[in-house]
C-alpha positions as CSV (number, residue, x, y, z in Angstrom):
1,M,97.5,98.9,74.8
2,A,97.5,101.9,77.1
3,M,97.7,101.4,80.9
4,I,94.4,100.2,82.2
5,S,92.7,100.3,85.6
6,L,92.8,97.4,88.1
7,R,89.0,97.3,87.9
8,Q,89.1,96.6,84.2
9,L,91.7,93.9,84.5
10,L,90.0,92.1,87.5
11,D,86.6,92.2,85.7
12,H,88.1,90.6,82.6
13,A,90.0,88.0,84.7
14,A,86.8,87.1,86.6
15,E,84.8,86.8,83.4
16,H,87.4,84.5,81.7
17,R,88.4,82.7,84.9
18,Y,92.2,83.4,85.2
19,G,94.4,84.8,87.8
20,V,96.7,87.8,87.5
21,P,100.1,88.1,89.3
22,A,101.2,91.4,90.9
23,F,104.9,92.2,91.0
24,N,106.6,94.7,93.3
25,I,109.2,96.7,91.2
26,N,112.3,98.6,92.3
27,N,114.4,98.9,89.2
28,M,114.6,98.7,85.4
29,E,115.9,95.1,85.3
30,Q,112.9,93.8,87.3
31,V,110.4,95.6,85.0
32,Q,112.2,94.2,81.9
33,A,112.2,90.6,83.3
34,I,108.5,90.9,84.3
35,M,107.4,92.3,80.9
36,Q,109.5,89.7,78.9
37,A,107.7,86.9,80.8
38,A,104.3,88.6,80.3
39,D,105.1,88.8,76.6
40,E,106.2,85.2,76.3
41,T,103.0,84.0,78.1
42,D,100.7,86.6,76.4
43,S,99.5,87.7,79.9
44,P,98.4,91.0,81.4
45,V,100.4,92.2,84.4
46,I,100.1,94.3,87.5
47,L,103.2,96.3,88.5
48,Q,103.3,97.4,92.1
49,A,105.2,100.3,93.6
50,S,105.2,100.1,97.4
51,A,106.1,102.9,99.8
52,G,109.4,101.2,100.3
53,A,110.1,101.0,96.6
54,R,109.2,104.7,96.1
55,K,111.5,105.6,98.9
56,Y,114.3,103.5,97.4
57,A,113.9,104.3,93.7
58,G,111.9,107.5,93.7
59,E,108.5,108.3,92.3
60,A,109.8,109.8,89.0
61,F,112.0,106.8,88.2
62,L,109.2,104.3,88.8
63,R,106.8,106.3,86.9
64,H,109.1,106.6,83.8
65,I,110.1,102.9,83.8
66,T,106.5,101.9,84.0
67,Q,105.7,104.3,81.1
68,A,108.6,102.8,79.2
69,A,107.1,99.3,79.7
70,V,103.8,100.6,78.2
71,E,105.6,102.0,75.2
72,T,107.9,98.9,74.7
73,W,105.1,96.3,75.0
74,P,102.0,98.2,73.8
75,H,100.1,95.0,73.2
76,I,100.2,94.0,76.9
77,P,97.6,95.4,79.4
78,I,99.5,96.9,82.3
79,V,98.1,98.0,85.7
80,M,100.1,100.3,88.0
81,H,99.2,99.6,91.6
82,Q,100.3,101.4,94.7
83,D,100.8,98.5,97.0
84,H,100.1,99.8,100.5
85,G,101.1,103.3,99.3
86,A,101.6,105.9,101.9
87,L,102.7,109.1,100.0
88,R,100.4,112.1,99.8
89,Q,100.6,112.4,96.0
90,V,102.1,110.3,93.3
91,Q,101.7,110.8,89.5
92,F,101.3,107.7,87.3
93,G,100.3,108.0,83.7
94,G,99.6,111.7,84.2
95,C,96.9,110.9,86.8
96,P,97.4,112.4,90.3
97,Q,96.6,110.0,93.1
98,Q,96.2,111.9,96.4
99,Q,95.8,110.9,100.0
100,R,94.2,113.5,102.2
101,S,92.1,113.9,105.3
102,L,88.3,114.3,105.0
103,D,85.9,115.7,107.5
104,T,83.5,113.2,109.0
105,N,80.4,114.3,107.1
106,T,82.1,114.2,103.7
107,A,83.7,110.8,104.5
108,S,80.3,109.4,105.5
109,R,78.7,110.6,102.3
110,L,81.6,109.3,100.2
111,L,81.6,105.9,101.9
112,R,78.0,105.2,100.9
113,S,78.9,105.8,97.3
114,L,82.1,103.8,97.5
115,L,80.4,100.7,98.9
116,G,78.9,99.9,95.6
117,C,82.3,99.6,94.1
118,F,83.1,96.8,96.6
119,R,80.2,94.5,95.9
120,R,81.1,91.1,94.6
121,Q,81.9,91.5,90.9
122,H,82.8,87.9,90.0
123,G,80.5,85.0,89.3
124,A,79.9,81.9,91.4
125,P,83.0,79.7,91.6
126,A,82.8,76.0,90.8
127,W,82.4,73.8,93.9
128,S,85.2,71.5,92.7
129,D,87.6,74.4,92.2
130,Y,86.7,75.7,95.7
131,Q,87.5,72.4,97.2
132,I,90.9,72.2,95.5
133,L,91.8,75.7,96.7
134,L,90.5,74.9,100.2
135,A,92.7,71.8,100.4
136,E,95.7,73.9,99.6
137,S,95.0,77.1,101.6
138,A,92.0,78.5,103.5
139,E,93.1,81.9,102.4
140,M,93.0,81.0,98.7
141,A,89.5,79.6,99.1
142,W,88.4,82.7,100.9
143,I,89.7,84.9,98.1
144,A,87.7,82.7,95.6
145,T,84.4,83.8,97.2
146,E,85.3,87.2,98.9
147,G,88.4,88.4,97.2
148,N,86.6,90.8,94.9
149,A,84.3,92.2,97.6
150,F,84.5,94.6,100.5
151,N,86.1,91.7,102.4
152,H,87.7,93.4,105.4
153,A,88.3,96.7,107.1
154,T,91.3,97.9,109.2
155,D,91.2,100.2,112.2
156,R,94.4,101.7,113.7
157,V,94.4,101.8,117.5
158,A,96.7,103.2,120.1
159,S,97.1,99.9,122.0
160,I,96.4,96.4,120.7
161,D,96.7,95.0,124.2
162,A,94.1,97.4,125.6
163,L,91.8,96.6,122.7
164,V,92.1,92.9,123.2
165,E,91.4,93.2,126.9
166,E,88.3,95.4,126.3
167,Q,86.9,93.2,123.5
168,S,87.6,90.0,125.4
169,R,85.3,91.2,128.2
170,T,82.5,91.6,125.7
171,G,82.8,87.9,124.6
172,R,83.3,88.9,120.9
173,P,85.1,86.2,118.8
174,L,88.6,87.7,118.7
175,K,91.7,86.1,117.3
176,P,93.4,84.3,120.2
177,T,96.9,85.7,119.3
178,I,98.4,89.0,118.3
179,E,100.5,89.0,115.1
180,S,103.7,91.0,115.4
181,S,106.1,92.2,112.7
182,K,109.7,91.2,112.8
183,S,110.6,94.7,114.1
184,G,107.9,94.5,116.8
185,R,106.6,97.9,115.8
186,V,103.5,96.7,114.0
187,R,101.0,94.5,115.8
188,Q,97.7,93.2,114.5
189,T,94.7,91.2,115.6
190,A,91.1,90.8,114.2
191,F,87.6,89.6,114.9
192,R,86.9,86.1,113.4
193,A,85.3,86.1,110.0
194,D,81.5,86.2,109.8
195,R,79.8,83.2,108.1
196,V,78.0,84.1,104.8
197,T,76.1,82.1,102.3
198,R,77.6,82.0,98.8
199,E,76.6,80.3,95.6
200,F,78.6,77.6,93.9
201,L,78.4,75.8,90.5
202,R,78.1,72.0,90.4
203,D,79.8,70.1,87.6
204,D,76.4,69.9,85.8
205,G,76.1,73.6,85.8
206,S,73.4,73.8,88.5
207,R,73.8,76.1,91.5
208,V,74.1,75.3,95.2
209,E,74.5,77.4,98.3
210,H,77.0,76.8,101.1
211,Q,78.1,78.8,104.2
212,V,81.7,80.0,104.1
213,P,83.9,82.6,106.0
214,G,83.1,86.1,104.9
215,S,84.3,89.5,105.9
216,F,86.3,90.4,109.0
217,Y,87.4,93.4,110.9
218,E,91.1,93.8,111.9
219,F,93.0,96.2,114.2
220,I,96.5,97.4,113.9
221,Q,98.9,99.2,116.2
222,R,101.8,101.1,114.5
223,D,104.6,102.6,116.6
224,F,106.5,105.8,115.7
225,V,110.0,105.6,114.3
226,S,112.7,108.3,113.8
227,D,112.6,109.9,110.3
228,P,116.2,110.8,109.3
229,A,114.9,113.0,106.5
230,T,113.1,115.4,108.8
231,G,114.7,114.7,112.1
232,G,111.2,114.1,113.5
233,R,109.1,111.0,114.1
234,R,106.6,109.2,111.8
235,L,104.4,106.1,111.9
236,D,106.0,102.9,110.9
237,L,104.1,102.1,107.7
238,A,106.1,99.0,106.8
239,F,104.1,96.1,105.4
240,D,105.0,92.7,106.9
241,S,103.8,89.7,104.8
242,N,104.1,87.3,107.7
243,N,101.7,89.5,109.7
244,A,99.2,89.6,106.8
245,Q,99.3,85.8,106.5
246,G,98.5,85.5,110.2
247,I,95.6,87.9,110.0
248,F,94.2,86.0,107.0
249,K,93.9,82.9,109.2
250,M,90.7,84.6,110.4
251,T,89.2,83.2,107.3
252,A,90.2,79.6,108.2
253,A,88.0,79.5,111.3
254,G,84.8,78.5,109.4
255,A,86.4,77.0,106.3
256,H,86.6,73.2,106.0
257,A,86.3,70.7,103.2
258,V,82.8,69.3,103.1
259,P,80.9,67.1,100.7
260,L,78.8,68.7,98.0
261,P,75.5,70.0,99.5
262,A,72.4,68.2,98.5
263,T,69.9,69.8,96.2
């Protein structure tokens, strides 16, 4: 099977009720191990090339080992995902993927069209499944209802401290702490998740509604670092998983195990 889009894979996973792992790749051995496991389990797979991986291995190398995986395991659906990608242009599968600046009017028109792509594409989860996920992780439960929707937005600001001070004066429900990366150069906070009404399936197949945490808005401050390649300065675009976990705690504010709502 040729390389497919993430949209195709997620739609199929939602319809048939299974999860799909995504693996960051840096070299040939990693790709071979991932694909061998996918072959043994007859599973589709998402290969991720982060900005760090592209800096380490190079775009051309990652592109070719991904194409080699497609040719070696033609029966396995493969998605190539740029995990928090930051390069201006990367070619995967012959398709250019560009990141450019847009003027405000163009961006406004485009955003209205793009919003339709972020509507919830998956069906109602089972209430029993939701409770199992919730007992394990509020983030996992949140993904079950909001993960395939336009679930959060990020705004880069010059100063997180100034933003927190300003927003606190308005009384808006802001996260009480600021998450900081290990380097201290990336800092994040967010508004608490809104409450939304979502539909769930009972064991007998009937439907019931319940309020759960929905979308949220986060803010990020990125400091500048020296760029040895150019001798200049650039934004620190590193991704810190601990930071992300802290931000996702926004979804825990309104999530709690509750008995099945009455009809």
